[in-house]
py3Dmol code that shows the C-alpha trace and the ligand (Angstrom):
import py3Dmol

protein = """\
ATOM      1  CA  MET A   1     -11.408  -2.441 -11.566  1.00  0.00           C
ATOM      2  CA  ARG A   2     -13.214  -2.858  -8.352  1.00  0.00           C
ATOM      3  CA  ILE A   3     -15.964  -1.597  -6.146  1.00  0.00           C
ATOM      4  CA  PHE A   4     -14.819  -1.047  -2.655  1.00  0.00           C
ATOM      5  CA  THR A   5     -17.948  -2.099  -0.812  1.00  0.00           C
ATOM      6  CA  ALA A   6     -17.643  -5.598  -2.129  1.00  0.00           C
ATOM      7  CA  LEU A   7     -14.790  -6.107   0.307  1.00  0.00           C
ATOM      8  CA  LEU A   8     -17.638  -6.925   2.616  1.00  0.00           C
ATOM      9  CA  LEU A   9     -18.473 -10.045   0.666  1.00  0.00           C
ATOM     10  CA  PHE A  10     -16.968 -12.259   3.285  1.00  0.00           C
ATOM     11  CA  SER A  11     -16.374 -15.727   2.101  1.00  0.00           C
ATOM     12  CA  ILE A  12     -17.302 -17.598   5.243  1.00  0.00           C
ATOM     13  CA  SER A  13     -20.471 -17.529   7.209  1.00  0.00           C
ATOM     14  CA  ILE A  14     -19.083 -15.386   9.993  1.00  0.00           C
ATOM     15  CA  CYS A  15     -17.627 -12.439   8.249  1.00  0.00           C
ATOM     16  CA  GLN A  16     -13.952 -11.970   7.705  1.00  0.00           C
ATOM     17  CA  ALA A  17     -12.170  -9.470   5.514  1.00  0.00           C
ATOM     18  CA  GLN A  18      -8.533  -8.594   5.353  1.00  0.00           C
ATOM     19  CA  GLN A  19      -8.872  -5.190   6.975  1.00  0.00           C
ATOM     20  CA  VAL A  20     -11.259  -6.229   9.705  1.00  0.00           C
ATOM     21  CA  SER A  21     -12.259  -9.653  11.008  1.00  0.00           C
ATOM     22  CA  LEU A  22     -15.497 -10.488  12.730  1.00  0.00           C
ATOM     23  CA  LYS A  23     -15.315 -13.968  14.187  1.00  0.00           C
ATOM     24  CA  ARG A  24     -16.864 -16.244  16.717  1.00  0.00           C
ATOM     25  CA  ASP A  25     -15.055 -16.148  20.030  1.00  0.00           C
ATOM     26  CA  SER A  26     -15.180 -19.587  21.572  1.00  0.00           C
ATOM     27  CA  VAL A  27     -13.733 -18.352  24.886  1.00  0.00           C
ATOM     28  CA  SER A  28     -16.305 -15.606  25.456  1.00  0.00           C
ATOM     29  CA  SER A  29     -19.258 -17.602  24.176  1.00  0.00           C
ATOM     30  CA  THR A  30     -21.489 -19.111  26.830  1.00  0.00           C
ATOM     31  CA  LYS A  31     -24.379 -21.519  27.010  1.00  0.00           C
ATOM     32  CA  GLU A  32     -26.692 -18.582  26.469  1.00  0.00           C
ATOM     33  CA  TYR A  33     -24.822 -16.522  23.894  1.00  0.00           C
ATOM     34  CA  VAL A  34     -22.617 -16.924  20.867  1.00  0.00           C
ATOM     35  CA  SER A  35     -20.115 -14.121  21.149  1.00  0.00           C
ATOM     36  CA  LEU A  36     -18.307 -12.503  18.222  1.00  0.00           C
ATOM     37  CA  TYR A  37     -15.196 -10.392  18.417  1.00  0.00           C
ATOM     38  CA  VAL A  38     -14.045  -7.785  15.931  1.00  0.00           C
ATOM     39  CA  LYS A  39     -10.385  -7.272  15.130  1.00  0.00           C
ATOM     40  CA  ASN A  40      -8.875  -4.320  13.312  1.00  0.00           C
ATOM     41  CA  ASN A  41      -6.051  -5.665  11.163  1.00  0.00           C
ATOM     42  CA  MET A  42      -4.884  -2.230  10.072  1.00  0.00           C
ATOM     43  CA  LEU A  43      -2.479   0.254  11.612  1.00  0.00           C
ATOM     44  CA  SER A  44      -5.083   2.997  11.308  1.00  0.00           C
ATOM     45  CA  SER A  45      -8.280   3.202  13.292  1.00  0.00           C
ATOM     46  CA  ILE A  46     -11.256   1.586  11.586  1.00  0.00           C
ATOM     47  CA  PHE A  47     -14.797   2.817  11.770  1.00  0.00           C
ATOM     48  CA  PHE A  48     -17.174  -0.129  11.856  1.00  0.00           C
ATOM     49  CA  LYS A  49     -20.902   0.259  11.370  1.00  0.00           C
ATOM     50  CA  VAL A  50     -23.330  -2.518  12.203  1.00  0.00           C
ATOM     51  CA  ILE A  51     -26.707  -2.153  10.493  1.00  0.00           C
ATOM     52  CA  PRO A  52     -29.370  -4.428  11.975  1.00  0.00           C
ATOM     53  CA  LYS A  53     -32.041  -5.986   9.786  1.00  0.00           C
ATOM     54  CA  ASP A  54     -35.463  -4.682  10.744  1.00  0.00           C
ATOM     55  CA  SER A  55     -36.593  -8.095  11.773  1.00  0.00           C
ATOM     56  CA  ILE A  56     -33.812  -8.982  14.203  1.00  0.00           C
ATOM     57  CA  PRO A  57     -34.668  -9.945  17.767  1.00  0.00           C
ATOM     58  CA  LYS A  58     -34.100  -7.246  20.386  1.00  0.00           C
ATOM     59  CA  THR A  59     -32.088  -9.669  22.458  1.00  0.00           C
ATOM     60  CA  ILE A  60     -29.063  -9.469  20.144  1.00  0.00           C
ATOM     61  CA  VAL A  61     -26.435  -7.235  21.765  1.00  0.00           C
ATOM     62  CA  PHE A  62     -24.329  -4.962  19.540  1.00  0.00           C
ATOM     63  CA  SER A  63     -23.275  -1.352  19.122  1.00  0.00           C
ATOM     64  CA  GLU A  64     -24.111   0.406  15.924  1.00  0.00           C
ATOM     65  CA  ASN A  65     -21.075   2.642  15.417  1.00  0.00           C
ATOM     66  CA  THR A  66     -17.637   1.813  16.750  1.00  0.00           C
ATOM     67  CA  VAL A  67     -14.178   3.229  16.173  1.00  0.00           C
ATOM     68  CA  ILE A  68     -11.698   0.406  16.625  1.00  0.00           C
ATOM     69  CA  LYS A  69      -8.144   1.469  17.386  1.00  0.00           C
ATOM     70  CA  PRO A  70      -5.179   0.249  15.306  1.00  0.00           C
ATOM     71  CA  SER A  71      -4.723  -3.530  15.718  1.00  0.00           C
ATOM     72  CA  GLU A  72      -7.331  -3.549  18.514  1.00  0.00           C
ATOM     73  CA  ARG A  73      -9.582  -6.516  19.219  1.00  0.00           C
ATOM     74  CA  VAL A  74     -12.980  -5.860  20.804  1.00  0.00           C
ATOM     75  CA  ASN A  75     -14.471  -8.874  22.550  1.00  0.00           C
ATOM     76  CA  ASN A  76     -18.219  -9.420  22.925  1.00  0.00           C
ATOM     77  CA  PHE A  77     -18.734  -7.075  20.005  1.00  0.00           C
ATOM     78  CA  ILE A  78     -21.896  -8.913  19.018  1.00  0.00           C
ATOM     79  CA  LYS A  79     -23.723 -11.349  21.286  1.00  0.00           C
ATOM     80  CA  ILE A  80     -26.406 -13.547  19.789  1.00  0.00           C
ATOM     81  CA  PRO A  81     -28.625 -15.542  22.147  1.00  0.00           C
ATOM     82  CA  ARG A  82     -28.408 -19.188  21.160  1.00  0.00           C
ATOM     83  CA  ASN A  83     -32.147 -19.661  21.522  1.00  0.00           C
ATOM     84  CA  ILE A  84     -32.838 -17.433  18.522  1.00  0.00           C
ATOM     85  CA  LEU A  85     -30.298 -18.948  16.158  1.00  0.00           C
ATOM     86  CA  LYS A  86     -31.930 -20.219  13.031  1.00  0.00           C
ATOM     87  CA  THR A  87     -29.286 -22.784  12.345  1.00  0.00           C
ATOM     88  CA  ASP A  88     -26.706 -24.940  13.966  1.00  0.00           C
ATOM     89  CA  THR A  89     -24.392 -22.591  15.876  1.00  0.00           C
ATOM     90  CA  SER A  90     -21.339 -23.706  13.949  1.00  0.00           C
ATOM     91  CA  LYS A  91     -22.786 -22.094  10.839  1.00  0.00           C
ATOM     92  CA  ILE A  92     -24.074 -18.673  11.750  1.00  0.00           C
ATOM     93  CA  ASN A  93     -24.798 -16.517   8.759  1.00  0.00           C
ATOM     94  CA  ILE A  94     -24.289 -13.091  10.226  1.00  0.00           C
ATOM     95  CA  TYR A  95     -26.017 -11.549   7.197  1.00  0.00           C
ATOM     96  CA  ASP A  96     -29.283 -13.002   8.466  1.00  0.00           C
ATOM     97  CA  TYR A  97     -29.045 -10.340  11.158  1.00  0.00           C
ATOM     98  CA  PHE A  98     -26.876  -7.463   9.954  1.00  0.00           C
ATOM     99  CA  SER A  99     -25.155  -5.708   7.141  1.00  0.00           C
ATOM    100  CA  PHE A 100     -21.896  -3.821   7.702  1.00  0.00           C
ATOM    101  CA  LYS A 101     -19.941  -0.834   6.532  1.00  0.00           C
ATOM    102  CA  PHE A 102     -16.469   0.191   7.435  1.00  0.00           C
ATOM    103  CA  GLY A 103     -14.099   3.022   6.816  1.00  0.00           C
ATOM    104  CA  TYR A 104     -10.387   3.535   7.289  1.00  0.00           C
ATOM    105  CA  GLY A 105      -9.714   6.050  10.059  1.00  0.00           C
ATOM    106  CA  ASP A 106     -11.876   7.912  12.524  1.00  0.00           C
ATOM    107  CA  PRO A 107     -14.820   9.841  11.051  1.00  0.00           C
ATOM    108  CA  SER A 108     -14.789  12.307  13.954  1.00  0.00           C
ATOM    109  CA  THR A 109     -11.289  13.611  13.171  1.00  0.00           C
ATOM    110  CA  VAL A 110     -10.736  13.080   9.438  1.00  0.00           C
ATOM    111  CA  LYS A 111     -10.799  16.138   7.197  1.00  0.00           C
ATOM    112  CA  HIS A 112      -9.290  15.967   3.729  1.00  0.00           C
ATOM    113  CA  ASN A 113      -6.754  18.667   2.904  1.00  0.00           C
ATOM    114  CA  ASP A 114      -8.301  19.761  -0.388  1.00  0.00           C
ATOM    115  CA  SER A 115      -5.359  21.968  -1.260  1.00  0.00           C
ATOM    116  CA  TYR A 116      -2.953  19.011  -1.353  1.00  0.00           C
ATOM    117  CA  ARG A 117      -1.614  18.321  -4.852  1.00  0.00           C
ATOM    118  CA  TYR A 118      -1.047  14.609  -5.320  1.00  0.00           C
ATOM    119  CA  LEU A 119       1.831  13.245  -7.348  1.00  0.00           C
ATOM    120  CA  LEU A 120       0.818  10.947 -10.201  1.00  0.00           C
ATOM    121  CA  PRO A 121       1.681   7.550  -8.693  1.00  0.00           C
ATOM    122  CA  TYR A 122       3.675   6.336 -11.731  1.00  0.00           C
ATOM    123  CA  LYS A 123       6.312   7.893 -13.991  1.00  0.00           C
ATOM    124  CA  LYS A 124       5.672   6.871 -17.605  1.00  0.00           C
ATOM    125  CA  ARG A 125       2.874   8.122 -19.837  1.00  0.00           C
ATOM    126  CA  ARG A 126      -0.080   5.860 -19.170  1.00  0.00           C
ATOM    127  CA  LYS A 127      -3.642   5.824 -20.374  1.00  0.00           C
ATOM    128  CA  LEU A 128      -6.535   6.504 -18.037  1.00  0.00           C
ATOM    129  CA  ILE A 129      -8.725   3.463 -18.579  1.00  0.00           C
ATOM    130  CA  GLN A 130     -11.515   4.526 -16.224  1.00  0.00           C
ATOM    131  CA  GLY A 131     -11.946   7.911 -14.612  1.00  0.00           C
ATOM    132  CA  ASN A 132     -14.038   9.436 -11.877  1.00  0.00           C
ATOM    133  CA  PHE A 133     -17.679   8.310 -11.953  1.00  0.00           C
ATOM    134  CA  GLY A 134     -16.797   5.663 -14.571  1.00  0.00           C
ATOM    135  CA  SER A 135     -19.803   3.474 -15.218  1.00  0.00           C
ATOM    136  CA  PHE A 136     -17.868   0.180 -15.140  1.00  0.00           C
ATOM    137  CA  SER A 137     -17.007   0.226 -11.450  1.00  0.00           C
ATOM    138  CA  HIS A 138     -16.553   3.816 -10.270  1.00  0.00           C
ATOM    139  CA  ASP A 139     -20.251   4.189  -9.756  1.00  0.00           C
ATOM    140  CA  HIS A 140     -20.354   3.929  -5.992  1.00  0.00           C
ATOM    141  CA  ILE A 141     -19.815   6.460  -3.218  1.00  0.00           C
ATOM    142  CA  ALA A 142     -16.568   4.682  -2.260  1.00  0.00           C
ATOM    143  CA  SER A 143     -15.202   4.651  -5.816  1.00  0.00           C
ATOM    144  CA  ASN A 144     -16.672   7.706  -7.615  1.00  0.00           C
ATOM    145  CA  HIS A 145     -13.412   9.621  -7.296  1.00  0.00           C
ATOM    146  CA  ALA A 146     -11.116   6.700  -8.155  1.00  0.00           C
ATOM    147  CA  PHE A 147      -8.742   6.542 -11.124  1.00  0.00           C
ATOM    148  CA  ASP A 148      -7.794   3.458 -13.137  1.00  0.00           C
ATOM    149  CA  PHE A 149      -4.423   4.173 -14.675  1.00  0.00           C
ATOM    150  CA  GLY A 150      -3.347   1.721 -17.367  1.00  0.00           C
ATOM    151  CA  THR A 151      -0.017   0.934 -15.785  1.00  0.00           C
ATOM    152  CA  LYS A 152       1.784  -2.151 -17.131  1.00  0.00           C
ATOM    153  CA  ILE A 153       2.717  -5.199 -15.102  1.00  0.00           C
ATOM    154  CA  GLY A 154       6.100  -4.361 -13.617  1.00  0.00           C
ATOM    155  CA  ASP A 155       5.710  -0.570 -13.572  1.00  0.00           C
ATOM    156  CA  THR A 156       6.921   0.986 -10.335  1.00  0.00           C
ATOM    157  CA  ILE A 157       4.203   2.666  -8.286  1.00  0.00           C
ATOM    158  CA  TYR A 158       5.129   5.666  -6.130  1.00  0.00           C
ATOM    159  CA  ALA A 159       3.457   7.277  -3.128  1.00  0.00           C
ATOM    160  CA  ALA A 160       1.247  10.104  -4.364  1.00  0.00           C
ATOM    161  CA  ARG A 161       1.423  11.598  -0.880  1.00  0.00           C
ATOM    162  CA  GLU A 162       3.507  11.008   2.229  1.00  0.00           C
ATOM    163  CA  GLY A 163       2.089   8.980   5.113  1.00  0.00           C
ATOM    164  CA  LYS A 164       2.112   5.732   7.022  1.00  0.00           C
ATOM    165  CA  VAL A 165       1.612   2.311   5.474  1.00  0.00           C
ATOM    166  CA  VAL A 166      -1.378   0.960   7.401  1.00  0.00           C
ATOM    167  CA  MET A 167      -2.127  -2.202   5.431  1.00  0.00           C
ATOM    168  CA  ILE A 168      -0.614  -4.258   2.640  1.00  0.00           C
ATOM    169  CA  LYS A 169      -1.493  -7.424   0.757  1.00  0.00           C
ATOM    170  CA  GLU A 170       0.862  -9.003  -1.746  1.00  0.00           C
ATOM    171  CA  ASN A 171       0.263 -12.759  -1.571  1.00  0.00           C
ATOM    172  CA  SER A 172      -2.230 -13.127  -4.399  1.00  0.00           C
ATOM    173  CA  LYS A 173      -1.681 -14.290  -7.967  1.00  0.00           C
ATOM    174  CA  LYS A 174      -5.386 -14.519  -8.740  1.00  0.00           C
ATOM    175  CA  TYR A 175      -7.478 -12.320 -10.983  1.00  0.00           C
ATOM    176  CA  GLY A 176     -10.700 -12.591 -12.912  1.00  0.00           C
ATOM    177  CA  ARG A 177     -13.657 -10.848 -14.407  1.00  0.00           C
ATOM    178  CA  THR A 178     -16.165 -11.568 -11.665  1.00  0.00           C
ATOM    179  CA  ARG A 179     -16.670 -10.170  -8.226  1.00  0.00           C
ATOM    180  CA  LYS A 180     -15.567 -13.348  -6.538  1.00  0.00           C
ATOM    181  CA  PHE A 181     -11.999 -12.155  -7.180  1.00  0.00           C
ATOM    182  CA  ILE A 182     -12.521  -8.914  -5.298  1.00  0.00           C
ATOM    183  CA  ASN A 183     -10.541  -9.977  -2.240  1.00  0.00           C
ATOM    184  CA  ASP A 184      -7.682 -11.296  -4.381  1.00  0.00           C
ATOM    185  CA  GLY A 185      -6.226  -7.938  -5.281  1.00  0.00           C
ATOM    186  CA  ASN A 186      -2.864  -6.982  -3.800  1.00  0.00           C
ATOM    187  CA  TYR A 187      -2.565  -3.476  -2.422  1.00  0.00           C
ATOM    188  CA  VAL A 188      -0.808  -0.882  -0.306  1.00  0.00           C
ATOM    189  CA  ILE A 189      -2.884   1.497   1.838  1.00  0.00           C
ATOM    190  CA  ILE A 190      -1.245   4.681   3.148  1.00  0.00           C
ATOM    191  CA  GLN A 191      -2.767   6.972   5.764  1.00  0.00           C
ATOM    192  CA  HIS A 192      -2.077  10.715   5.458  1.00  0.00           C
ATOM    193  CA  ASN A 193      -1.692  13.247   8.240  1.00  0.00           C
ATOM    194  CA  ASP A 194      -5.244  14.528   7.714  1.00  0.00           C
ATOM    195  CA  GLY A 195      -6.649  11.058   8.494  1.00  0.00           C
ATOM    196  CA  THR A 196      -7.508  10.142   4.889  1.00  0.00           C
ATOM    197  CA  THR A 197      -6.017   7.087   3.181  1.00  0.00           C
ATOM    198  CA  ALA A 198      -4.781   6.409  -0.334  1.00  0.00           C
ATOM    199  CA  SER A 199      -5.277   2.923  -1.745  1.00  0.00           C
ATOM    200  CA  TYR A 200      -3.063   1.521  -4.491  1.00  0.00           C
ATOM    201  CA  PHE A 201      -4.775  -1.604  -5.846  1.00  0.00           C
ATOM    202  CA  HIS A 202      -4.139  -4.584  -8.176  1.00  0.00           C
ATOM    203  CA  LEU A 203      -0.404  -4.734  -7.402  1.00  0.00           C
ATOM    204  CA  ASN A 204       1.732  -7.641  -8.528  1.00  0.00           C
ATOM    205  CA  PHE A 205       2.375 -10.809  -6.529  1.00  0.00           C
ATOM    206  CA  ASN A 206       5.024  -9.791  -3.952  1.00  0.00           C
ATOM    207  CA  GLY A 207       4.442  -6.314  -5.331  1.00  0.00           C
ATOM    208  CA  ALA A 208       4.568  -4.283  -2.117  1.00  0.00           C
ATOM    209  CA  LEU A 209       7.929  -2.547  -1.752  1.00  0.00           C
ATOM    210  CA  VAL A 210       7.134  -1.259   1.740  1.00  0.00           C
ATOM    211  CA  GLU A 211       6.272  -2.938   5.004  1.00  0.00           C
ATOM    212  CA  LYS A 212       3.187  -2.351   7.111  1.00  0.00           C
ATOM    213  CA  GLY A 213       4.070   0.442   9.548  1.00  0.00           C
ATOM    214  CA  ALA A 214       6.613   2.151   7.301  1.00  0.00           C
ATOM    215  CA  ILE A 215       6.584   5.929   7.038  1.00  0.00           C
ATOM    216  CA  VAL A 216       6.834   6.825   3.365  1.00  0.00           C
ATOM    217  CA  LYS A 217       7.739  10.018   1.587  1.00  0.00           C
ATOM    218  CA  ARG A 218       5.893  11.508  -1.324  1.00  0.00           C
ATOM    219  CA  GLY A 219       7.411  10.018  -4.468  1.00  0.00           C
ATOM    220  CA  GLN A 220       8.875   6.992  -2.697  1.00  0.00           C
ATOM    221  CA  ALA A 221       8.589   3.694  -4.583  1.00  0.00           C
ATOM    222  CA  ILE A 222       5.941   1.626  -2.777  1.00  0.00           C
ATOM    223  CA  GLY A 223       4.852  -1.099  -5.156  1.00  0.00           C
ATOM    224  CA  ILE A 224       4.971  -2.925  -8.459  1.00  0.00           C
ATOM    225  CA  SER A 225       1.950  -2.697 -10.707  1.00  0.00           C
ATOM    226  CA  GLY A 226       0.170  -5.912 -11.587  1.00  0.00           C
ATOM    227  CA  MET A 227      -3.111  -7.539 -12.431  1.00  0.00           C
ATOM    228  CA  THR A 228      -4.611  -9.114  -9.321  1.00  0.00           C
ATOM    229  CA  GLY A 229      -8.158  -9.177  -7.992  1.00  0.00           C
ATOM    230  CA  PHE A 230     -11.295  -8.187  -9.857  1.00  0.00           C
ATOM    231  CA  THR A 231      -9.743  -7.194 -13.169  1.00  0.00           C
ATOM    232  CA  THR A 232      -8.516  -8.668 -16.439  1.00  0.00           C
ATOM    233  CA  ILE A 233      -6.510  -5.608 -17.460  1.00  0.00           C
ATOM    234  CA  PRO A 234      -3.212  -4.595 -15.867  1.00  0.00           C
ATOM    235  CA  HIS A 235      -3.825  -1.276 -14.142  1.00  0.00           C
ATOM    236  CA  LEU A 236      -3.561   0.699 -10.938  1.00  0.00           C
ATOM    237  CA  HIS A 237      -6.785   1.583  -9.136  1.00  0.00           C
ATOM    238  CA  PHE A 238      -5.953   4.667  -7.121  1.00  0.00           C
ATOM    239  CA  VAL A 239      -8.380   6.272  -4.700  1.00  0.00           C
ATOM    240  CA  VAL A 240      -8.345   8.461  -1.594  1.00  0.00           C
ATOM    241  CA  HIS A 241     -10.875   7.580   1.089  1.00  0.00           C
ATOM    242  CA  LYS A 242     -12.224   9.136   4.209  1.00  0.00           C
ATOM    243  CA  ALA A 243     -14.378   7.430   6.801  1.00  0.00           C
ATOM    244  CA  THR A 244     -17.883   8.756   7.420  1.00  0.00           C
ATOM    245  CA  VAL A 245     -20.422   7.689  10.011  1.00  0.00           C
ATOM    246  CA  GLU A 246     -23.173   7.414   7.442  1.00  0.00           C
ATOM    247  CA  ASN A 247     -21.459   5.439   4.692  1.00  0.00           C
ATOM    248  CA  GLY A 248     -18.146   4.156   5.972  1.00  0.00           C
ATOM    249  CA  ASN A 249     -15.469   4.883   3.378  1.00  0.00           C
ATOM    250  CA  ILE A 250     -16.299   7.477   0.779  1.00  0.00           C
ATOM    251  CA  SER A 251     -13.912   8.504  -1.985  1.00  0.00           C
ATOM    252  CA  VAL A 252     -12.779  12.122  -2.020  1.00  0.00           C
ATOM    253  CA  PRO A 253     -12.042  14.323  -5.049  1.00  0.00           C
ATOM    254  CA  ILE A 254      -8.337  15.072  -5.423  1.00  0.00           C
ATOM    255  CA  GLU A 255      -6.097  17.047  -7.740  1.00  0.00           C
ATOM    256  CA  PHE A 256      -2.762  16.044  -9.237  1.00  0.00           C
ATOM    257  CA  GLU A 257       0.339  18.180  -9.379  1.00  0.00           C
ATOM    258  CA  GLY A 258       0.607  19.715 -12.837  1.00  0.00           C
ATOM    259  CA  TYR A 259      -3.061  19.111 -13.598  1.00  0.00           C
ATOM    260  CA  VAL A 260      -4.823  21.445 -11.215  1.00  0.00           C
ATOM    261  CA  GLY A 261      -8.326  22.233 -12.413  1.00  0.00           C
ATOM    262  CA  LYS A 262      -8.075  19.660 -15.237  1.00  0.00           C
ATOM    263  CA  LYS A 263     -10.499  16.792 -15.471  1.00  0.00           C
ATOM    264  CA  PHE A 264      -8.839  13.479 -16.297  1.00  0.00           C
ATOM    265  CA  LYS A 265     -10.481  11.870 -19.326  1.00  0.00           C
ATOM    266  CA  LYS A 266     -10.853   8.204 -20.094  1.00  0.00           C
ATOM    267  CA  GLY A 267      -8.647   7.124 -22.992  1.00  0.00           C
ATOM    268  CA  LYS A 268      -6.167   9.986 -22.623  1.00  0.00           C
ATOM    269  CA  ARG A 269      -2.573   9.483 -21.575  1.00  0.00           C
ATOM    270  CA  TYR A 270      -1.070  11.222 -18.608  1.00  0.00           C
ATOM    271  CA  ALA A 271       2.487  11.555 -17.375  1.00  0.00           C
ATOM    272  CA  ARG A 272       3.985  13.374 -14.435  1.00  0.00           C
ATOM    273  CA  LYS A 273       4.663  16.993 -15.121  1.00  0.00           C
ATOM    274  CA  THR A 274       6.825  17.469 -12.081  1.00  0.00           C
ATOM    275  CA  LYS A 275       9.703  15.489 -10.653  1.00  0.00           C
ATOM    276  CA  LYS A 276       8.575  15.843  -7.073  1.00  0.00           C
TER     277      LYS A 276
END
"""
ligand_1 = """\
1
ZN
Zn -10.988 1.215 -10.480
"""
view = py3Dmol.view(width=600, height=400)
view.addModel(protein, "pdb")
view.setStyle({"model": 0}, {"cartoon": {"style": "trace"}})
view.addModel(ligand_1, "xyz")
view.setStyle({"model": 1}, {"stick": {}})
view.zoomTo()
view.show()
């Protein structure tokens, strides 16, 4: 169970996440400035929002809202004059100056197709262990509309909707009950033709059955369920996101084929009602 925003808990002093990296650029840095580049590691656009702390010096150069194209690197994304650095320049804590939000896709073009009926992303009857607005971890704008299905380790996970695989991670074996494990979850992220993305989280080690860049059909096997990241229970965290200028990723309400108009309840078991 995870809260999406915590992906921004970068582990090193200049921030770095899997989907987007913000790093010092030693080539572009000068005597006057430390220069940071941003790199989109996904095959979708990423919306990246830089929120300055009230107190930051006006001499720091940055742009507030940027759409970064798939796999694009933007040099001189942030330039910090060396004379204002509080610490040794090898250890910049970027959070002294900014906070960040990001979203998958381009907020100016994304519009969720609300009439789409998603396929349940697994086949067997499985218990919903946390539903929409669940107080454990679905209490944030990016996770309110997420589902935690109690899939077992080894269950096959299927694409709930057709699209393009824009990011995968499958190299982790780690899990745990604290937020420090949040970046250890394996996942597949698929972008749909309306610009939204579906995220399939907590997959098994080597549990992605598709490659980054693959075009997948609805109902295609895409992963193996597991227990990686911020969780101690095997399950699938499934959520559809859209990027917004204000908040970065927000989760969107969706409906499942065979369950239109029905609210999924925690503790109840659900199975696919349709083959396709
Ligand atoms: Zn969850």
